[in-house]
C-alpha positions as CSV (number, residue, x, y, z in Angstrom):
1,M,7.0,76.2,-25.7
2,A,5.9,73.0,-24.0
3,R,4.0,73.2,-20.8
4,E,5.9,72.1,-17.7
5,G,5.6,68.3,-17.3
6,A,3.9,67.9,-20.7
7,K,5.2,65.1,-22.8
8,R,3.8,66.6,-26.0
9,S,2.8,70.1,-26.5
10,S,2.6,72.9,-29.1
11,P,2.2,76.7,-29.0
12,I,-0.4,76.4,-31.8
13,A,-3.8,77.0,-30.4
14,S,-5.7,77.6,-33.6
15,V,-5.4,76.7,-37.3
16,L,-7.3,78.4,-40.2
17,I,-7.4,76.9,-43.7
18,T,-8.5,78.9,-46.7
19,N,-9.0,76.0,-49.2
20,G,-8.8,72.3,-49.6
21,D,-5.7,72.0,-51.9
22,V,-3.0,69.6,-50.7
23,D,-0.5,72.4,-50.0
24,H,-3.0,73.9,-47.6
25,T,-4.2,70.8,-45.8
26,A,-1.1,68.5,-45.6
27,G,0.4,70.4,-42.8
28,L,-2.4,69.2,-40.5
29,L,-0.7,65.8,-40.5
30,T,2.2,67.2,-38.5
31,L,-0.3,68.3,-35.8
32,R,-1.6,64.8,-35.1
33,E,0.2,64.0,-31.9
34,K,-2.8,64.5,-29.6
35,Q,-2.3,68.2,-29.2
36,N,-5.2,70.5,-28.5
37,F,-6.1,73.0,-31.1
38,E,-9.1,74.4,-33.0
39,L,-9.4,73.9,-36.8
40,H,-11.3,76.7,-38.6
41,A,-12.5,76.4,-42.2
42,T,-15.6,76.8,-44.3
43,G,-18.1,74.0,-44.3
44,G,-16.9,73.0,-47.8
45,V,-13.3,72.7,-46.8
46,H,-14.3,70.8,-43.6
47,D,-16.2,68.3,-45.8
48,I,-13.2,67.7,-48.0
49,I,-11.0,67.0,-44.9
50,A,-13.7,64.7,-43.4
51,A,-14.0,62.7,-46.6
52,N,-10.3,61.8,-46.6
53,P,-9.6,59.1,-44.0
54,V,-5.9,60.1,-43.6
55,F,-7.2,63.1,-41.6
56,H,-8.8,60.8,-39.1
57,V,-5.5,61.0,-37.3
58,L,-6.7,64.3,-36.0
59,D,-8.1,63.0,-32.7
60,P,-11.6,64.6,-32.1
61,N,-10.8,64.5,-28.4
62,H,-8.1,67.1,-29.0
63,V,-9.0,68.8,-32.3
64,T,-12.1,70.9,-32.2
65,K,-13.5,71.5,-35.8
66,R,-15.2,74.9,-36.2
67,K,-17.2,75.6,-39.4
68,V,-16.9,79.3,-40.3
69,G,-19.3,81.0,-42.7
70,V,-18.2,83.6,-45.2
71,G,-18.7,87.1,-43.8
72,E,-19.0,85.9,-40.2
73,P,-16.3,87.4,-37.9
74,F,-14.8,85.1,-35.3
75,K,-11.9,85.0,-32.9
76,P,-9.4,82.2,-33.6
77,V,-7.4,83.3,-30.6
78,P,-8.2,86.0,-28.0
79,G,-7.5,89.5,-29.2
80,L,-7.6,88.6,-32.9
81,T,-10.7,88.9,-35.2
82,A,-10.9,87.0,-38.5
83,E,-13.4,87.2,-41.3
84,L,-13.5,85.0,-44.4
85,F,-14.5,86.3,-47.8
86,S,-14.8,84.6,-51.1
87,V,-12.2,85.2,-53.8
88,P,-12.1,83.9,-57.4
89,G,-10.8,80.4,-57.4
90,K,-11.8,76.8,-58.1
91,V,-12.1,73.4,-56.4
92,P,-8.9,71.5,-55.4
93,L,-7.0,69.9,-58.2
94,Y,-7.8,66.4,-57.0
95,L,-11.5,67.1,-57.1
96,E,-11.6,68.5,-60.7
97,T,-13.9,66.9,-63.2
98,E,-14.0,67.4,-67.0
99,T,-15.6,70.8,-66.4
100,V,-13.9,73.2,-64.1
101,D,-15.2,76.6,-63.2
102,V,-12.0,78.6,-62.8
103,G,-12.8,82.0,-61.2
104,E,-15.9,81.1,-59.4
105,E,-16.4,82.8,-56.0
106,S,-17.5,80.3,-53.4
107,E,-16.5,79.0,-50.0
108,M,-13.9,76.7,-51.6
109,T,-11.4,79.5,-52.0
110,V,-11.4,82.3,-49.5
111,G,-9.3,85.2,-48.3
112,V,-9.0,86.3,-44.6
113,K,-9.3,89.7,-43.0
114,L,-7.3,89.8,-39.7
115,T,-7.9,92.6,-37.3
116,A,-6.1,93.4,-34.0
117,H,-5.3,96.6,-32.1
118,G,-6.8,98.7,-34.8
119,K,-4.6,97.2,-37.6
120,T,-5.9,95.1,-40.5
121,L,-4.0,92.5,-42.6
122,F,-5.5,90.6,-45.5
123,Y,-4.2,87.1,-46.4
124,I,-5.1,85.9,-49.9
125,P,-2.8,83.0,-50.9
126,G,-4.9,82.0,-54.0
127,C,-6.7,84.2,-56.4
128,A,-7.7,83.7,-60.1
129,H,-8.3,87.4,-60.8
130,I,-9.0,90.6,-59.0
131,P,-12.6,92.0,-59.2
132,D,-13.4,95.6,-58.3
133,S,-15.1,94.4,-55.2
134,L,-11.8,92.8,-53.9
135,K,-9.9,96.0,-54.7
136,A,-12.4,98.0,-52.7
137,R,-12.3,95.6,-49.7
138,I,-8.6,95.9,-49.2
139,A,-8.1,99.5,-50.4
140,E,-6.8,100.8,-47.0
141,A,-5.2,97.7,-45.5
142,D,-2.2,98.0,-43.2
143,A,-0.8,94.9,-45.0
144,L,-1.7,92.6,-47.9
145,L,-0.3,89.1,-48.2
146,F,-1.2,88.1,-51.8
147,D,-0.9,85.2,-54.2
148,G,2.6,85.3,-55.8
149,T,2.6,81.7,-57.2
150,I,3.9,82.5,-60.6
151,F,5.6,85.4,-62.4
152,V,4.4,84.6,-65.9
153,D,1.3,82.7,-66.8
154,E,3.0,79.9,-68.7
155,E,5.8,79.5,-66.2
156,M,5.2,75.9,-65.4
157,K,5.2,74.9,-69.1
158,N,8.3,77.0,-69.7
159,A,10.1,75.2,-66.8
160,G,9.1,71.8,-68.1
161,V,7.3,70.9,-64.8
162,G,3.7,71.1,-65.8
163,E,1.2,71.6,-68.6
164,K,-1.3,74.0,-67.0
165,T,-1.0,77.8,-67.1
166,G,-1.2,79.7,-63.8
167,R,-4.6,81.0,-64.6
168,R,-5.9,77.4,-65.3
169,M,-4.6,76.5,-61.8
170,G,-6.5,79.4,-60.3
171,H,-3.5,81.7,-59.8
172,M,-3.1,85.0,-61.6
173,P,0.4,85.8,-62.7
174,I,2.4,88.6,-61.3
175,S,3.4,90.1,-64.6
176,G,1.8,90.6,-68.0
177,E,-1.7,91.9,-68.9
178,G,-4.1,91.5,-66.0
179,G,-1.3,90.5,-63.7
180,S,-1.2,91.4,-60.0
181,L,1.9,93.6,-60.0
182,N,0.1,96.9,-60.7
183,A,-3.5,95.7,-60.0
184,F,-3.6,97.6,-56.7
185,D,-2.1,100.8,-57.9
186,G,-4.0,103.7,-56.2
187,A,-4.9,101.7,-53.2
188,K,-3.7,102.9,-49.8
189,I,-2.1,99.6,-48.8
190,K,0.8,100.2,-46.5
191,Q,2.6,96.9,-47.1
192,R,2.3,94.5,-50.0
193,V,3.9,91.1,-49.8
194,Y,3.9,88.2,-52.2
195,I,3.3,84.8,-50.6
196,H,2.5,81.2,-51.8
197,I,5.4,81.4,-54.3
198,N,6.1,78.4,-56.5
199,N,9.7,77.1,-56.8
200,T,9.7,78.0,-60.5
201,N,9.1,81.7,-59.7
202,P,12.4,83.7,-60.1
203,I,11.4,86.3,-57.5
204,W,12.9,83.8,-55.1
205,I,16.4,84.6,-56.5
206,D,18.2,87.6,-54.9
207,G,19.3,89.9,-57.6
208,S,17.0,88.5,-60.3
209,E,15.4,91.0,-62.7
210,E,12.0,89.7,-61.6
211,K,12.7,90.3,-57.9
212,K,14.0,93.8,-58.7
213,T,10.8,94.4,-60.7
214,V,8.4,93.5,-57.9
215,E,10.4,95.5,-55.3
216,A,10.5,98.5,-57.6
217,A,6.7,98.3,-57.7
218,G,6.5,98.4,-53.9
219,W,6.1,94.7,-53.2
220,Q,8.1,92.5,-50.8
221,V,8.9,88.9,-51.3
222,A,8.0,86.7,-48.3
223,Y,10.5,84.3,-46.8
224,D,10.7,81.8,-44.0
225,G,10.7,83.5,-40.6
226,M,9.7,86.9,-42.0
227,D,8.3,89.4,-39.5
228,L,5.9,92.2,-40.4
229,S,5.5,95.3,-38.2
230,L,2.1,97.0,-38.7
C-alpha cells in the first residue's frame, strides 16, 4: 500500500537473495523506482550484483546493501529472524568455466532459516543433493520450501529445451534414485512444499500422475498467491 501523498511506494521493506542466478536476481530490476528497501545477500552474491552495471539502477540513496555471513542470524524486518546456511550448489550459469564444481557448499548457494513467534520455516530453492547435515538441520521444521525444479533428471533433454541434466544444473530431481521425494522420510517436518518449479515439470498439471505422486508422499505444490499457516 502506498503512503499517503507518495508518488511511488512499495510495501517491500527488505529483499533476501539466496544465489546469483538470473532467476533470483532479475526481479531486482522491478524495484528500481527509487523505493527504499534493504537488500540482503552473502558477500559473494553482492559481488556478482555489483559487477553487473545493469544493477546500478538500484539507487544507493534508496537501496541499502547488507552483506550477511553464513550462520549469522539477522532481522530482515522486525519480528522475523533469518539465518543463511550453505547447501550443495554451484556458481551461476553465466559464471561457469570449463570446470564446474557441482555440489560444492559455499556462500554462492544458500538456504534460509526463518523464525518468528516460535515457528520455523526453511527456504531452499536450489540444492544439488541432500547431505545428512541438511537433514538434521531441518528435521523438526514447521515448514520446508524445497527445490522442485525438475521431476526427472533428464527432463530438460526429454522436453527438447536443454542439454543439461537437472543435477548438472545444481538441482536434484524429485523422483528416481537419490531424488528428493522420499529424502526427508522420518523427519518431523509439518509441511513440505515444492517451489522453484520449472515449466517442464508435470507436477504443475492438476490431475497428472506426477502431481498425484508428490501429494501422496505428503508434499504440496506451490502456486502463485499460496498462503501457508504454521
